[in-house]
Backbone as numpy.savetxt, mean C-alpha at the origin, in Angstrom:
# Nx Ny Nz CAx CAy CAz Cx Cy Cz
11.56 9.80 -14.00 10.92 9.75 -14.21 10.51 8.74 -12.64
9.75 7.85 -12.39 9.48 7.26 -10.99 9.06 6.12 -10.90
9.16 5.42 -9.80 9.19 4.03 -9.94 8.78 4.02 -8.29
7.99 2.70 -8.12 7.35 2.13 -7.39 7.23 0.55 -6.66
8.31 0.28 -5.87 8.74 -1.17 -6.02 7.89 -1.59 -3.95
7.38 -2.37 -4.34 6.89 -3.10 -3.23 7.10 -4.58 -2.89
7.07 -4.73 -1.46 7.71 -5.92 -0.70 7.04 -6.44 0.45
7.55 -7.35 1.11 6.74 -8.09 2.73 5.50 -8.64 2.12
4.91 -8.94 0.96 3.92 -10.11 0.80 4.27 -11.44 1.19
3.36 -12.17 1.50 3.45 -13.60 1.22 2.26 -14.64 2.02
2.49 -15.59 2.21 1.84 -16.67 2.52 1.98 -16.75 4.18
0.78 -16.38 4.86 0.39 -16.62 6.23 -0.80 -17.30 6.88
-1.54 -17.10 7.99 -1.88 -18.74 8.15 -3.04 -17.35 9.15
-4.29 -17.85 9.20 -5.49 -16.58 9.45 -4.80 -16.39 10.96
-4.95 -14.92 11.53 -4.64 -14.34 12.79 -3.34 -14.10 12.61
-2.77 -14.28 11.61 -0.35 -13.51 11.29 -0.87 -12.32 10.79
-0.02 -11.88 10.86 0.68 -10.55 10.39 1.12 -10.40 9.74
1.40 -9.77 8.79 2.44 -8.82 7.81 2.80 -7.89 7.62
3.72 -7.30 7.39 4.25 -6.00 7.35 4.91 -5.72 5.49
3.95 -4.96 5.08 4.39 -4.77 3.66 4.77 -3.18 3.65
6.03 -3.16 2.72 6.43 -1.93 2.29 6.56 -1.30 1.03
6.44 0.17 1.01 6.56 0.10 -0.60 7.17 1.28 -1.07
8.61 1.73 -1.61 9.78 2.43 -1.82 9.39 3.25 -3.40
9.70 4.45 -3.18 9.24 5.49 -4.45 10.89 5.53 -4.77
11.31 6.16 -6.19 12.82 6.07 -6.28 12.99 6.95 -7.50
13.43 7.49 -8.16 13.61 8.61 -8.90 13.82 10.10 -9.17
12.92 10.59 -10.15 13.56 12.24 -9.80 12.17 13.09 -9.25
12.39 12.43 -7.78 11.07 13.18 -7.27 11.25 14.53 -6.30
10.11 15.31 -6.55 10.49 16.46 -5.37 9.93 16.47 -4.17
8.68 15.84 -4.22 7.68 15.97 -3.51 6.66 14.75 -3.77
6.02 14.40 -2.69 5.03 13.61 -2.66 3.52 13.34 -1.76
2.62 13.95 -2.38 1.17 13.93 -1.60 0.83 12.76 -0.83
-0.12 12.60 -1.43 -0.69 11.17 -0.91 -0.04 9.85 -1.10
-0.19 9.08 -0.12 0.23 7.58 -0.70 -1.12 6.54 -0.36
-1.13 5.18 -0.14 -2.08 4.36 -0.62 -1.82 3.27 -0.77
-2.32 2.32 0.06 -2.85 0.39 -0.39 -3.94 0.35 -1.08
-3.93 -0.35 -1.66 -4.89 -0.44 -2.58 -4.58 -2.19 -2.65
-6.15 -2.91 -3.50 -5.56 -4.49 -3.38 -6.98 -4.91 -4.43
-6.42 -6.04 -5.01 -7.46 -6.42 -5.89 -7.28 -8.19 -5.57
-8.69 -8.86 -5.44 -8.87 -10.58 -5.23 -9.03 -10.88 -6.48
-8.41 -12.06 -6.88 -9.47 -12.63 -7.93 -10.92 -12.50 -8.28
-11.04 -11.91 -9.43 -12.88 -11.76 -10.14 -12.97 -10.41 -9.11
-12.66 -9.57 -8.88 -13.29 -8.89 -7.88 -12.11 -7.31 -8.78
-12.81 -6.15 -7.94 -12.05 -4.86 -8.52 -11.28 -4.38 -7.75
-10.45 -3.45 -8.21 -9.20 -3.06 -7.33 -9.87 -2.19 -5.73
-9.34 -2.33 -4.90 -10.04 -1.38 -3.70 -9.01 -0.91 -2.99
-9.56 0.17 -2.33 -9.04 0.87 -1.77 -8.60 0.14 -0.15
-7.35 0.35 0.52 -7.26 -0.13 1.41 -7.00 0.71 2.76
-5.85 1.55 2.42 -6.14 2.84 3.25 -4.83 3.66 2.39
-5.49 5.02 3.12 -4.27 6.10 2.45 -4.12 6.92 3.43
-2.83 7.87 3.42 -2.46 8.47 3.87 -1.77 9.69 3.70
-2.38 11.26 4.26 -1.44 12.24 3.98 -0.63 12.65 3.92
0.38 13.57 3.57 1.67 13.88 3.66 1.86 14.81 5.19
0.53 15.11 5.74 0.40 15.96 7.23 0.04 14.72 7.95
0.10 13.23 7.67 0.29 12.15 8.33 -1.71 12.03 8.79
-2.43 11.86 7.96 -4.19 12.12 7.85 -4.23 10.45 7.01
-5.00 9.21 8.17 -4.75 8.35 7.77 -6.38 8.00 7.26
-6.32 7.34 6.55 -8.05 7.02 6.19 -7.84 5.02 5.85
-8.93 4.70 6.64 -8.73 3.05 5.94 -10.70 2.40 5.37
-10.49 1.12 4.68 -11.45 0.77 4.26 -12.34 0.24 6.02
-13.33 0.27 5.52 -14.06 -0.48 7.14 -13.66 -1.70 7.68
-13.72 -2.33 6.36 -12.97 -4.23 6.39 -11.85 -4.03 7.04
-10.64 -3.13 7.26 -9.63 -2.90 7.87 -9.99 -2.34 8.73
-10.16 -1.86 8.96 -10.01 -0.74 10.43 -9.76 -1.28 11.72
-9.17 -0.72 12.43 -8.96 -1.49 13.51 -7.83 -3.60 13.33
-7.21 -3.33 12.22 -6.23 -4.59 11.65 -5.20 -3.53 11.25
-5.42 -3.18 10.56 -4.23 -2.52 9.86 -3.75 -1.07 9.78
-2.51 -0.53 9.88 -2.28 0.40 10.24 -1.27 0.88 8.99
-1.26 2.09 8.46 -0.90 2.90 7.78 0.35 3.78 8.01
1.41 3.59 7.64 2.10 4.93 8.14 3.42 4.95 6.58
4.20 6.52 6.99 5.28 6.54 5.65 6.00 7.66 6.85
7.23 7.51 5.39 8.36 8.77 5.76 8.73 8.45 4.20
9.45 9.94 3.84 10.10 10.55 3.13 9.15 9.97 1.74
10.16 8.82 1.34 9.58 8.13 0.12 8.87 6.62 -0.13
8.73 6.35 1.02 8.28 4.98 1.54 6.68 4.70 2.20
6.18 3.89 1.77 4.77 4.31 2.69 4.52 2.75 3.53
3.88 2.17 4.50 4.20 1.10 5.01 2.69 0.60 5.18
2.82 -0.77 5.55 0.49 -1.42 5.75 1.41 -2.01 6.73
0.96 -2.14 8.13 0.94 -3.15 9.17 0.17 -3.78 8.98
0.15 -5.38 9.19 -0.96 -6.10 8.81 -1.49 -7.19 10.45
-2.85 -7.05 10.61 -2.20 -7.87 12.01 -3.56 -8.71 11.65
-3.81 -9.67 12.68 -5.23 -10.76 12.46 -5.65 -10.38 10.93
-5.06 -10.90 10.26 -5.02 -11.63 8.73 -6.53 -12.09 8.42
-7.07 -12.15 7.32 -8.34 -13.43 7.59 -8.10 -13.66 5.90
-8.68 -15.09 5.91 -8.57 -15.38 4.23 -9.49 -14.17 3.69
-10.18 -13.26 3.50 -10.41 -12.43 2.92 -9.65 -11.44 2.26
-8.65 -11.10 3.46 -7.64 -10.13 3.41 -6.50 -10.67 1.64
-6.78 -12.03 1.37 -5.65 -12.83 0.20 -6.70 -12.25 -0.84
-4.75 -11.29 -1.41 -5.02 -10.26 -2.58 -3.77 -9.90 -3.02
-3.47 -9.37 -4.27 -2.47 -8.93 -4.46 -2.90 -6.82 -4.24
-1.73 -6.81 -3.21 -1.28 -5.60 -2.81 -0.80 -4.36 -3.61
-1.55 -3.42 -3.99 -0.50 -2.45 -4.29 -0.29 -0.30 -3.87
0.85 -0.62 -4.16 0.89 1.10 -3.16 0.86 1.57 -4.67
0.32 2.93 -4.19 0.01 4.73 -5.12 0.73 5.22 -4.65
1.12 6.23 -5.28 1.50 7.44 -4.66 1.82 8.93 -5.44
0.85 9.71 -5.03 1.14 10.72 -6.05 2.14 11.88 -6.10
2.59 12.04 -7.05 4.12 12.71 -6.73 4.08 14.03 -7.84
4.84 14.65 -7.18 5.39 15.85 -7.94 6.85 15.42 -8.83
7.09 15.71 -9.95 8.86 15.49 -10.38 9.48 16.88 -10.09
10.89 16.67 -10.29 11.58 18.27 -10.36 11.34 18.45 -11.16
10.77 18.06 -12.70 10.73 19.02 -13.48 9.17 19.43 -13.40
8.37 19.31 -12.24 6.82 20.08 -12.03 6.31 19.11 -12.49
6.25 17.48 -13.08 5.06 17.34 -13.49 4.48 16.20 -12.54
3.13 16.67 -12.18 2.15 15.55 -11.23 1.93 14.71 -11.50
1.81 13.43 -11.33 1.19 12.14 -11.71 1.05 11.23 -10.19
0.26 10.08 -10.70 0.12 9.00 -9.85 0.50 8.08 -10.56
1.47 7.40 -9.30 2.09 5.90 -9.78 1.43 4.98 -8.85
1.82 3.93 -9.18 1.81 1.93 -9.00 2.83 1.58 -8.75
2.66 0.63 -7.96 3.48 -0.11 -7.92 3.10 -1.59 -8.84
4.11 -2.58 -8.66 3.16 -3.79 -9.71 2.94 -4.58 -8.90
2.67 -4.25 -7.23 1.90 -5.45 -6.33 2.75 -7.06 -5.91
2.09 -7.16 -4.51 2.94 -8.11 -4.27 1.32 -8.62 -3.52
1.75 -10.39 -3.75 0.78 -10.91 -3.10 0.72 -11.32 -1.89
-0.41 -11.22 -1.43 -0.73 -11.69 0.22 -2.12 -12.64 -0.09
-1.35 -13.61 1.47 -2.31 -15.04 1.10 -2.75 -15.55 2.27
-3.76 -15.40 2.66 -4.53 -16.10 3.99 -4.26 -17.35 3.95
-3.84 -18.43 4.84 -4.61 -19.98 4.79 -4.15 -20.44 5.52
-4.94 -21.60 5.97 -4.00 -22.81 6.95 -4.03 -23.60 6.23
């Protein structure tokens, strides 16, 4: 069984910064892609950024130049700067995991709230 837990969310003023972290635990053999998604009230969940196990990153247009995704072993991070009110959402991490028994699946964390407001 695999579990993901996010941390680092909170309330920040416009223009501020936050760093989100997500750690995976369980019977993990390997992790392929990792990513961050977000869901604002009344909107669908959307991709923020992804990173492959070779370090190739991809970003949504809305966050390019402001957010940076990185990863090591079983953790993925999202450094966010120049935050805007429209970045307010619940942020979810996502990982494609192969367990030691050979089972492959996509796992999600429970989410962490990011609120950008003065």
